[in-house]
N, C-alpha and C positions, 0 to 999 in steps of 0.2 A: 419716436420722433418729437420734435419740439415747436411749439408755435410761436416762440419768441427767437429762436435761432435757427432759421432755416439755413440749410446747406450744411450744418454742423452735424458730428456724429449724433445719431438719434439718442434722446435722452427720456428719462420716465416723466410721464405728464398725468396727472391725477384728472379725471374727467369728471365732470359736471353733471349732476342728474338732470334728465330730461332734456338734452344740449344735443344738437346734430353736429357730426364731424365728418370730414372729408380730407384726402390728402392729395399733393400733387409734387412734383419735383422738376428741379432745375439744374443742370451740370455746366459750370462755368458760362460760355455765351450761346450755349444751346436753346432753345426755346422752352418755354414752361410748357409742361406736360399737361394732359386732360385732367381734370378732377377724378379723383376715384368715387366709386360709389359711396352713398352718404350713410353713415352709421348713426342710430341715434341711441343714446343711452336711456336707461329706464329711469323712471321716476320713482323716488322715494314713497314709500306707504306714508299717509299722513299719521303723525303722532296723536291725533284726535280718536284713532281707533284703539289706543291703548286702554285696556279695562283693567281687571282684578286678577290677583291670584286668591283663591278661595283658601282661608286659612281658618285656624292653625293647622301647621303642616308637621308633624313630628316625625323622629328619626326613623320609625318603623311603618312609616306610610307605604302603601303600595302603589296610588295614585296621586295624581295631581291635577285639579280643575280651574277654571275661573271663568271670567266673561270678558267681552269685548265692547267697545263702544261705537258710536256713531252707525252709519248705513251699512247693512251687511252686504257681503259678496261673498259669493260662492266660490270655494278654492283658496280663500284666506288659510295660510299656513302660520300656526303659532309654534315657535321653537321655546323651549322652555331650559333655562340655563342655571346651574348651580355653581357659584363663585367663578362664572364666566364661562364653564364648560358646558357645553349643549348635553343634556340628559333624556330629550326625547322631542318629538314634534307631533301636532295633530291639525289635520286639514278639516276645517269647519267651513258649514254652508250658512250659519246664522251667527248670533253674539254669545253663543257659549261655546267654549272650547274645553277639550278633554272628555274623559280622564287619560293624563297620560301617564303610562306605566313606569314605577320607580322601583328601584331597590330589589332588580331581579338579577341583575348583571353587575360589573365592576364599572360598565359605561354608564350604566344610569342609576347610580348609588346617590343618595343623599346622605347627610349626617347631621347632627346637631351642631349649630353655628353656621350652618352653609346659608348665604344668601340667595334666595330665588329670584331670578329675572326673567323677562318675557321678552321676545322679538316677534314682529307681526310683519307678514309680508303677503299683500295682496296679490294677485294673478298679475304677471309682466312687471311688477314693481319691486323695488328693492326692499328689503328688510328695515324696519324702523326698531330702533331700541328703546323699549319703555322705561320710565321712572321707577315705575311700580316695583317694590321690593318687598319680600316676605323673608324672614330670618326661620330656619328649621329649628325647632324646640327639640330637646330632651323628653324620653319617655319618663315620667317622674315615677320613681319608687312607690309602691304602696306604703301608707302610713303606717308604721310600726305597730302591730298588736302587742302592748307592752302592759306588764302587771309586776308589782302593784302600781296602781296610779296614785295611792295616796298611802303613806305608811309614817310612823312616829318613830324615832332614834333619839338616842343621847349624842350630845357632843362629842366628837373624835371618832365616831361610828360610820360602816359604809353600808350600803344599800345593794343587794342583789336584784337586778331588773331580768326577767323573763321575756324575750321576744319569741312567740310564736309564728310560724309559717314564715320564716324569714328568706328572702329571694337570694339565690344563689348570686355571686359577683356584685352585690349590695355591700357596701361598708355600713355597719351600725355603731352607733358611738352615742355617748351621753353629753348634754352641754347644760350650762349654766342658762336659764333663759332671760337672765338680769343682763350679762356682758356677753354671752354666747361663746366662753370659754369651755374646752373640753374638761369634763370632771370624772374621768374614769376610763375605762380600757375601751378598746375598739375591736370589732370582730367582723369578719367577712359573712355572709349569709350563706347557709348550707342548704337551704331548701326546708329545713325544719326548725329545731326550736334551739335556739343559743340564750346564752345569759350573759349578761354585763355586771361587773361589780363597779360601783362608783368609788372615787376617791373619798377619804374620810370628810364628813362635813364638821368643821370645826367653829362655826358661828350659830349661836341658837337663833331660833326664828323659824319662818316658812319658806322654804327656798322653791321655787318653780324650776323643774328638771323638764329637758325635752329628750325623747328619745328620737335620735336622728338617723334618718336612712339616707346614704349619698351613693349617687350614680355618677361615675366619671366619664360618663359619655358627653357631658356638657357642664358648661360654668353654672354653678347654683343650681344644679338639678339634683334636688333632694326633696323630702318630706318630714315632718315632724309630727311625733304626739306626746301630749303633754302629760306630766304626773306632777306631784308635789311630795315635800319631805319636811316634817314637822321635826325640828330639831331643837332638843329640850336641854336643860342645864342637868348633869349628872347629878344623880343621888348619891350620897356617901358610900357608894360601893364602888369595888374596884374589880371588875370583872377580867380576869388574866385570859380566858380560853373559853369558847364553845365550839365544840366539835361532835360531828355523828359518822356513823359508818353502819353498814348493813352486815348482819349475822343470822344465819339461819332463818331468813324471811322476816326478821326484826330490825327495827332501828333503834341502834344503841346510841343515846346521847348522853354526853359528859361536859362538865364544865367547871371550872374552878376560879375562887376570888383571891385576891391578895390581902384585902381587909373588908370588913363589914361595919356598917354604923347605923344603928335604928333601922335594919333591914328587917321585914317580916317575913315575907317568902317569895318563892319564885312559881311563875306560872309557865310551864313550857305550852307552847303554843303551836299548831299544825294547819297547815294549808296544803290544798291540792291545785291553787292555781297562782299562789304568791300573794293574792291579794286579800282574800276573807280568811281570817285566823280564828280556830277555836282553841280553847283550852283543853288538854289532854291528861294535864297532870298539873298539882299544886305540890310543891317540894317546900318545906319549912327550912328557912335559914338558920345560919348560928346566932343572928341576933348582932350584937356588939363583939367585934373582934379584930385585934389588930394582925392576927396570924391567918394564914392562907388556910381555905377548905375546898374539898373537893364534892363534886354532886354527880348525881346520874340518873338515869331514866331508860327503860327500856320499853320500846312501843311497838307491840306485838298486831297491833290492828292497821293495818296500811291497806289501802285501796287504790294505789296507783302505782306506776314505775317512777313517778318523779314528784316527791314530797318535800315541802318547805318547813322548817322550823326556827322559831326563833323562843327567846326569854323574855319574859315580861316581869320586873324586879320590883316589888310594890314594898312601900315604905311603911312604917309602923302606923301613920294615920289612915292607911288602906286608901289612901286617894293619890298620893304621888307616887309616879312609876317611871321607869326608863324601860328601853328596848334593848336588846342584844342586836349584832347584826342576823340576818337571816341567812342560814345554810340550806343548801340545796343537796338531796340525797338522789340517787339514780340507781332505782333497784336493779335495772337490768345491764348496769355497767358495774355496780359493786364499786364505784369510785367517786370519791368527793375532789374537785380540785379547791382547795381552800383560798390559795393565794399566790399570784405570781407577781413579783415584785424584784426591787423597785421599779417604777415608772415614772421619769424616765432612770436609766441606768447607765453606770460609768464602765464598771470592769466585771461584774458579776449579776447573773439573775439569779434569783432563789425561788424555788418552786416548793410548795407545801402542800401534799396530796394525801388524803385518806383512802386506804385500799382494804375491801372487804376480805380478799384471798391474794396470795402471792401471785404476781402479774409482772410481764416483762415489758417495758416501755421503752419506746423509740421517742427520743426528744431531738426536734430539729429547730434550728435558728435560720431562717431565711430573710434575704430582702426582698423588695417589693415585685422583682421582676421574676421572683421564684428560685434563685439561684441559692443553694443550700451554703451557708457561711460554716455551721458547727453542727455536728453530729453525736449524740451520746446515747447508749445503750444501757439502761439502768433496768436491774432487777429489784421491783419493788416488794417489799415484805407486808404483811398483814399489820394494819394501823396506820399510824402517821408517818409519813416519810417526807425529810427534808432532803431536797436536791439542790445542788449548786452546779450552774453552768459557768465556770470561771473563763479567763483569758480573753476578756473580749474588750479590752482597754486599746486595741490596735485598730477596731472597726469606726469606719466613718460616722458622723454624725448623720443620723436621719431616721426611717422608721423601719423596723425589723418584725417578723413575725415568728412568734414560737409555737411549735406545735406538740401536742402530747397525743402519741398512737399507741395503740395495742395492735396486736397482730390482726385484729378484725374489724377495728373502728376506730375514727377520730374521735378523742376524749375532750380535748381542747384546742383552741387556736384562738390566739391572742395578739394584737399589735402591740409592741414596745417603743418606745423613743430612745434613741443612742443619744446621750449630751457628750 
């Protein structure tokens, strides 16, 4: 019915709070009917009752609580909303409300980025929507347990970082603390230990590096752990390669140079945590030479399934020195993934791996949704294997995951970018 167009077809009318209404009718020349009974609309709850939502509230919270303001009134109902959708109610007799249970069903779920609000309704009164808001935060990943936290290398070299106790579903990466740019490979956590290889450091100086753990449940949901790299100008020695492999419970280390000038000797250094290194062998150099030379050492004293090695190259003044890249040997796997490159890639991905004994490898290239784009089965031979994954020029630009698996375990998982 309508208060402005009596006698016409009834129209919608929005009633005012705390107002009484009645109706009557008149048909043509007939008299006016008696008034109907009076209906009074409820008054609105005063906004002065609006209080707070206790925070912070994370995406994994199980309850939400808060307070009210003003005079207490038994039977006051508080409704909790997430982005405007009701997720639960609580009836209170005082100025505390909750806990309201959340995240037990689809209907009461909250998520990172959701805006929580409350509505308050006193007995016989309409609900008032309160202005108070609280944004649900993500569950920040645990700061990466990274090593080494400090290392010294020469210009053009990389650093292999180890992340222990990685979290499943969290993406781990390396970034320059100066400009925030990614400076190495990225891998998803496995629940165990993973390794990240940096890009080559091409500028001398001290570089501040952050190991970054990122959750995709909310914006800027990440944690950082600091490390530093001292990058020195190379000595006049050209180290072509430094590799290792397992054989009969020993680590066999080999390296070769393209030329040497005023080089006194090599120190082969070992670590069980990737941070603290000790010298296990001193190998004399050829001194001055424009010819390539091959070197090697067998380390039979191993006390861990994971061992880190690096070379320290000492000049004739016994002061100036440079370091090789750090290589990691896994005794329980018998394999070392030396490099997966280039990153970004265009047409072909190249994989360099050391294998202690013959093994069958399954190599998968997948997009971030988990859809496998390319599969290769490779029979790895003992020693160094150079594997190519060609025919990738037709892929769309974006991020892809390369996985190396044996029949019993995952050997490596690395994110590459298609340019």
